[in-house]
Structure formats: C-alpha cells, structure tokens
BAVEXTOR-684402 format. One record per residue (C-alpha): residue number from 1; residue in three letters; x, y, z. Coordinates in Angstrom, 1 decimal, decimal comma. Each point is the difference from the previous one (the first is absolute). Example, Ala and Ser with C-alpha at 12.3 -4.5 7.8 and 13.67 -1.06 7.14 Angstrom:
BEGIN
+-----+---------+--------+--------+--------+
! num ! residuo !   east !  north !     up !
+-----+---------+--------+--------+--------+
!   1 !     ala !   12,3 !   -4,5 !    7,8 !
!   2 !     ser !    1,4 !    3,4 !   -0,7 !
+-----+---------+--------+--------+--------+
This chain:
BEGIN
+-----+---------+--------+--------+--------+
! num ! residuo !   east !  north !     up !
+-----+---------+--------+--------+--------+
!   1 !     met !    9,9 !   12,0 !    8,5 !
!   2 !     ser !   -1,7 !    2,3 !   -2,5 !
!   3 !     arg !   -3,6 !   -0,6 !   -0,6 !
!   4 !     tyr !   -2,4 !    1,1 !   -2,8 !
!   5 !     leu !   -2,6 !    2,2 !    1,7 !
!   6 !     gly !   -2,0 !    1,0 !   -3,1 !
!   7 !     ser !   -3,2 !   -1,6 !   -1,4 !
!   8 !     val !    0,7 !   -3,7 !   -0,9 !
!   9 !     cys !   -2,8 !    0,3 !   -2,7 !
!  10 !     lys !    2,4 !    2,2 !   -1,9 !
!  11 !     leu !    2,5 !   -2,9 !   -0,1 !
!  12 !     cys !   -2,6 !   -2,3 !   -1,6 !
!  13 !     arg !   -0,9 !    2,7 !   -2,5 !
!  14 !     arg !    3,7 !    0,4 !   -0,9 !
!  15 !     glu !    0,3 !   -3,7 !   -0,7 !
!  16 !     lys !   -3,5 !   -0,1 !   -1,6 !
!  17 !     glu !   -1,0 !   -3,1 !    2,0 !
!  18 !     lys !   -1,2 !   -1,0 !    3,5 !
!  19 !     leu !    2,9 !   -0,6 !    2,3 !
!  20 !     phe !   -2,4 !   -0,7 !    3,0 !
!  21 !     leu !    1,9 !    2,3 !    2,3 !
!  22 !     lys !   -3,1 !    0,7 !    2,0 !
!  23 !     gly !   -1,2 !   -3,5 !    0,3 !
!  24 !     glu !   -3,7 !   -0,7 !   -0,3 !
!  25 !     arg !   -0,8 !    3,6 !   -0,7 !
!  26 !     cys !    1,7 !   -0,3 !   -3,3 !
!  27 !     ser !   -2,6 !   -2,5 !   -1,1 !
!  28 !     leu !   -3,0 !    2,0 !    1,3 !
!  29 !     asn !    0,9 !    3,6 !   -0,9 !
!  30 !     cys !    2,9 !    0,2 !   -2,5 !
!  31 !     thr !    1,1 !    3,3 !   -1,6 !
!  32 !     leu !    0,9 !   -1,8 !   -3,2 !
!  33 !     glu !   -3,6 !   -0,7 !   -0,6 !
!  34 !     arg !   -0,9 !    3,7 !    0,0 !
!  35 !     lys !    0,4 !    2,4 !   -2,8 !
!  36 !     arg !    3,1 !    1,7 !    1,3 !
!  37 !     gly !    1,6 !   -3,3 !    0,8 !
!  38 !     lys !    0,4 !   -0,7 !   -3,7 !
!  39 !     asn !    2,9 !    2,5 !   -0,1 !
!  40 !     gly !    3,3 !    0,1 !    1,9 !
!  41 !     pro !    0,3 !    2,4 !    2,9 !
!  42 !     gly !    1,3 !    3,5 !   -0,5 !
!  43 !     gln !   -0,6 !    2,7 !   -2,6 !
!  44 !     his !    1,6 !   -2,1 !   -2,7 !
!  45 !     gly !   -1,9 !   -3,2 !    0,9 !
!  46 !     ala !   -2,2 !    0,0 !   -3,0 !
!  47 !     gly !    3,0 !    0,0 !   -2,4 !
!  48 !     lys !    0,1 !   -2,8 !   -2,6 !
!  49 !     ser !    3,6 !    0,2 !   -1,0 !
!  50 !     lys !    1,7 !   -3,2 !   -1,2 !
!  51 !     ile !    1,6 !   -1,9 !    2,9 !
!  52 !     ser !    3,7 !   -0,8 !   -0,5 !
!  53 !     asp !    1,6 !   -3,4 !    0,9 !
!  54 !     tyr !    1,7 !    1,7 !    2,9 !
!  55 !     ala !   -3,3 !    1,3 !    1,3 !
!  56 !     lys !   -1,6 !   -3,5 !   -0,2 !
!  57 !     his !    2,9 !   -1,4 !    2,0 !
!  58 !     leu !   -0,2 !    2,8 !    2,6 !
!  59 !     arg !   -3,7 !   -0,3 !    0,4 !
!  60 !     glu !    0,2 !   -3,8 !    0,6 !
!  61 !     lys !    2,7 !    0,6 !    2,6 !
!  62 !     gln !   -2,0 !    2,8 !    1,7 !
!  63 !     lys !   -3,1 !   -2,2 !    0,0 !
!  64 !     ala !    1,7 !   -2,9 !    1,7 !
!  65 !     arg !    1,6 !    2,4 !    2,5 !
!  66 !     arg !   -3,4 !    1,5 !    0,9 !
!  67 !     ile !   -1,7 !   -3,3 !    0,2 !
!  68 !     tyr !    2,4 !   -1,2 !    2,7 !
!  69 !     gly !    0,2 !    3,4 !    1,7 !
!  70 !     leu !    3,8 !    0,5 !   -0,4 !
!  71 !     thr !    2,3 !    3,0 !   -0,3 !
!  72 !     glu !    2,3 !    0,3 !   -3,0 !
!  73 !     gly !    3,0 !   -1,0 !    2,1 !
!  74 !     gln !   -1,7 !   -3,1 !    1,4 !
!  75 !     phe !   -1,2 !   -1,2 !   -3,4 !
!  76 !     ser !    3,5 !    0,5 !   -1,5 !
!  77 !     arg !    1,6 !   -2,0 !    2,8 !
!  78 !     tyr !   -2,5 !   -2,8 !   -0,5 !
!  79 !     tyr !    1,0 !    0,0 !   -3,7 !
!  80 !     glu !    3,7 !   -0,2 !    0,9 !
!  81 !     val !   -0,7 !   -3,1 !    2,2 !
!  82 !     ala !   -2,1 !   -1,6 !   -2,7 !
!  83 !     glu !    2,7 !    0,6 !   -2,6 !
!  84 !     lys !    2,5 !   -1,9 !    2,1 !
!  85 !     met !   -2,2 !   -3,1 !    0,4 !
!  86 !     lys !   -0,1 !   -2,9 !   -2,4 !
!  87 !     gly !   -2,7 !   -0,1 !   -2,6 !
!  88 !     ser !   -2,1 !    2,7 !   -1,6 !
!  89 !     thr !    0,6 !    3,4 !    1,6 !
!  90 !     gly !   -3,6 !    1,1 !   -0,6 !
!  91 !     asp !   -1,5 !   -3,1 !    1,5 !
!  92 !     asn !    2,4 !    0,2 !    2,9 !
!  93 !     leu !   -1,0 !    3,6 !    0,7 !
!  94 !     leu !   -3,7 !   -0,7 !    0,0 !
!  95 !     arg !    0,5 !   -3,1 !    2,2 !
!  96 !     ile !    1,9 !    2,1 !    2,6 !
!  97 !     leu !   -2,7 !    2,7 !   -0,1 !
!  98 !     glu !   -2,8 !   -2,5 !    0,4 !
!  99 !     leu !    1,7 !   -1,7 !    3,0 !
! 100 !     arg !    0,1 !    3,3 !    1,9 !
! 101 !     leu !   -2,0 !   -0,4 !    3,2 !
! 102 !     asp !   -2,2 !    2,9 !   -0,7 !
! 103 !     asn !   -1,0 !   -1,4 !   -3,3 !
! 104 !     val !   -0,6 !   -3,5 !    1,5 !
! 105 !     val !   -2,2 !    1,5 !    2,7 !
! 106 !     phe !   -2,0 !    1,9 !   -2,7 !
! 107 !     ser !   -0,2 !   -3,1 !   -2,3 !
! 108 !     leu !   -1,4 !   -2,1 !    2,8 !
! 109 !     gly !   -2,8 !    2,5 !    0,6 !
! 110 !     leu !    1,2 !    1,0 !    3,4 !
! 111 !     ala !    0,1 !    3,7 !   -1,1 !
! 112 !     ser !   -2,1 !    1,9 !   -2,6 !
! 113 !     ser !    3,0 !    1,6 !   -1,6 !
! 114 !     lys !    3,8 !   -0,2 !    0,1 !
! 115 !     lys !    0,0 !    3,3 !    1,9 !
! 116 !     met !   -2,2 !   -1,5 !    2,7 !
! 117 !     ala !    2,2 !   -3,1 !    0,0 !
! 118 !     arg !    3,1 !    2,1 !    0,7 !
! 119 !     gln !   -1,8 !    1,7 !    2,8 !
! 120 !     ile !   -1,1 !   -3,1 !    1,9 !
! 121 !     ile !    3,5 !   -1,5 !   -0,4 !
! 122 !     asn !    1,6 !    3,2 !    1,3 !
! 123 !     his !   -2,4 !   -0,1 !    3,0 !
! 124 !     gly !    1,2 !   -3,6 !    0,8 !
! 125 !     asn !   -3,2 !   -1,7 !   -0,8 !
! 126 !     val !    1,5 !   -2,6 !   -2,5 !
! 127 !     leu !    1,6 !   -3,2 !    1,1 !
! 128 !     val !    2,3 !   -2,2 !   -2,2 !
! 129 !     asn !    0,5 !   -3,5 !    1,4 !
! 130 !     gly !   -1,4 !    1,2 !    3,3 !
! 131 !     lys !    2,4 !    2,9 !    0,4 !
! 132 !     lys !   -0,8 !    3,7 !   -0,4 !
! 133 !     val !    1,4 !    1,6 !   -3,1 !
! 134 !     asp !   -0,3 !    3,7 !   -0,4 !
! 135 !     val !    2,0 !    0,6 !   -3,2 !
! 136 !     pro !   -2,2 !    0,2 !   -3,1 !
! 137 !     arg !    3,0 !   -0,9 !   -2,3 !
! 138 !     tyr !    0,6 !   -3,3 !    1,8 !
! 139 !     gln !    0,4 !   -2,8 !   -2,5 !
! 140 !     val !   -2,2 !   -3,0 !    0,7 !
! 141 !     lys !    1,1 !   -3,5 !   -1,1 !
! 142 !     val !   -1,7 !   -3,2 !   -1,1 !
! 143 !     gly !   -1,5 !   -1,6 !    3,1 !
! 144 !     asp !   -0,4 !    3,2 !    2,0 !
! 145 !     val !   -3,3 !    0,4 !    1,8 !
! 146 !     val !   -1,5 !    3,5 !    0,2 !
! 147 !     thr !   -2,7 !    1,1 !    2,4 !
! 148 !     val !   -1,1 !    3,0 !    2,1 !
! 149 !     ser !    0,1 !    0,7 !    3,7 !
! 150 !     glu !   -3,0 !   -1,1 !    2,2 !
! 151 !     lys !   -0,8 !    3,7 !    0,7 !
! 152 !     tyr !   -0,2 !    0,9 !   -3,7 !
! 153 !     arg !   -2,0 !   -3,1 !   -1,0 !
! 154 !     ala !   -2,6 !    0,8 !    2,6 !
! 155 !     gly !   -0,7 !    3,3 !   -1,6 !
! 156 !     thr !   -3,0 !    0,7 !   -2,3 !
! 157 !     val !    2,3 !    1,0 !   -2,8 !
! 158 !     met !    1,7 !   -3,4 !   -0,1 !
! 159 !     lys !   -3,3 !   -1,8 !    0,2 !
! 160 !     lys !   -1,3 !    1,9 !   -3,1 !
! 161 !     leu !    3,2 !   -0,6 !   -1,9 !
! 162 !     val !   -0,1 !   -3,8 !    0,7 !
! 163 !     glu !   -3,7 !   -0,2 !   -1,1 !
! 164 !     lys !    1,0 !    1,6 !   -3,4 !
! 165 !     thr !    3,1 !   -2,2 !   -0,5 !
! 166 !     ala !   -0,9 !   -2,0 !   -3,0 !
! 167 !     ser !    1,6 !   -2,3 !   -2,6 !
! 168 !     asn !    2,1 !    2,7 !   -1,5 !
! 169 !     ile !    2,9 !   -0,8 !    2,3 !
! 170 !     pro !    3,1 !   -0,8 !   -2,1 !
! 171 !     ile !    0,6 !   -3,7 !   -0,6 !
! 172 !     trp !    3,4 !    0,2 !    1,7 !
! 173 !     leu !   -1,8 !    0,8 !    3,3 !
! 174 !     ser !   -2,5 !   -1,8 !    2,1 !
! 175 !     phe !   -2,4 !    1,4 !    2,5 !
! 176 !     asp !   -2,0 !   -1,5 !    2,9 !
! 177 !     lys !   -2,9 !    2,3 !    0,7 !
! 178 !     asn !   -0,9 !   -1,6 !    3,3 !
! 179 !     lys !    3,5 !    0,4 !    1,4 !
! 180 !     ile !    0,7 !    3,2 !   -1,9 !
! 181 !     leu !    3,3 !   -1,5 !   -1,0 !
! 182 !     gly !    1,8 !    0,1 !   -3,3 !
! 183 !     thr !    2,8 !   -2,2 !   -1,3 !
! 184 !     val !    2,6 !    0,6 !   -2,8 !
! 185 !     ile !   -0,2 !   -3,3 !   -1,8 !
! 186 !     asn !    2,1 !    0,9 !   -3,1 !
! 187 !     glu !    2,0 !    2,9 !   -1,4 !
! 188 !     pro !   -1,9 !    2,0 !   -2,5 !
! 189 !     val !    1,0 !   -0,5 !   -3,7 !
! 190 !     ala !   -0,6 !    2,0 !   -3,1 !
! 191 !     gly !   -3,7 !    0,7 !   -0,5 !
! 192 !     glu !   -0,8 !   -0,4 !    3,7 !
! 193 !     val !    0,6 !    3,5 !    1,2 !
! 194 !     ser !   -2,7 !    2,0 !    1,7 !
! 195 !     his !   -0,2 !    2,6 !   -2,8 !
! 196 !     pro !    1,0 !   -0,4 !   -3,7 !
! 197 !     val !    3,5 !    1,5 !   -0,5 !
! 198 !     asn !    2,2 !   -0,4 !   -3,1 !
! 199 !     ser !    3,3 !   -0,6 !    1,7 !
! 200 !     gln !    1,9 !   -0,1 !   -3,3 !
! 201 !     leu !   -0,7 !    3,8 !   -0,5 !
! 202 !     ile !    1,4 !    0,7 !    3,5 !
! 203 !     val !    3,2 !   -2,0 !   -0,9 !
! 204 !     glu !    0,3 !    2,0 !   -3,2 !
! 205 !     tyr !   -0,4 !    3,2 !    1,9 !
! 206 !     tyr !    2,9 !   -0,7 !    2,3 !
! 207 !     ser !    2,1 !   -1,4 !   -2,8 !
! 208 !     lys !    0,2 !    3,3 !   -1,8 !
+-----+---------+--------+--------+--------+
C-alpha cells in the first residue's frame, strides 16, 4: 500500500489546523504555532486567493482522509459503502471510520497516534475479544472488548500511555485502566467523532 513519507507537519499546514498526526508532540511542539506555520506549504503557501466551493469540499475530504491515515482509494471505497447504507451518508461514513480498529486503539489511549496504533496492530499486539487481530481496518462492533498482549502491556511505553489516559475517551467507549481493557459500548453518532469533520462537505464533493 502506498504511504505518505513526507513531513506530516506539512499536512497540518495545508489544512490550517492540527490533525494530531504525531500524537503528543503535536501539543508540545506544533509547526502551526510558529511563524512559517501560518502559511500553507510550498512556494505559493502564502497566497490569499479566494477559496472556491469545490476547494472547500476537497479540503474537507483531504482532511478526513489524512486524519484516518487512508489512501484515496481506501477513502473512496468507504464512501461507496456508506452511500449504500440506510440513513445519512455522511454520518455513516464517519461511523465506519471511527469503528476502524486502529482508530479505536488510538481513541482508548493505547497508542499515541493512529500511525502507532496501526504499527502495534500489524505486529499482533492487539486483541479483540481475546483473539489477535492484525488488520488495522478491522471493524469493531458494539460489545467488542479491545486490549493488548501481555508482552506489550508489560513494556514501559504502554505504562506511560495508560498513565496519561484521561477523561477525553469518547463517550461511546469505556476503558478500565487497571485491566488495560476497552469496550465499545455504543456506535458513535454525529458529534462524537475523534476530530471535527464536516461530513456534508465530503458528500457534496463526491456528489459532483
């Protein structure tokens, strides 16, 4: 699968907001808070041309794609699935993305970023209902229990992460610090996603 190998700070500068692609480092040392971070990346980053409606739709789609770490093809396929489901296409899309295993692991505080979440899943360190799952795109369901392997939870990285796990866990998830165990108690609804995304703009983008 193709991967973005450039500076992730450039992605935040392009969207003009923190996407928290580097986890805690985004809060401590963010490029957007420096002088050059006020402009977009590239030689034309300082341009102040009027943004068209199409550009607004594109930027929102790109922002969502980057937040969840997806390729263009993956994101388009998720949209096609959401479109065939009952209810609001935009809400369906965000619900599918939020229920990806890598996003759930990150939201529970078991990883400092979604990139790290994908890494520990690929390495077989995440268990769903007691069984190893090494596919980041795995869709969790209500009632699923997510935890990490004994080997991984014994490491210093996991201990530091658990200590920092606070009350910012989404309300559709629950987390037991002592057992290092998370549970999906509900499906996320509009307004409960991990990062503000205007799904209507994304729908309008694909509707053109």
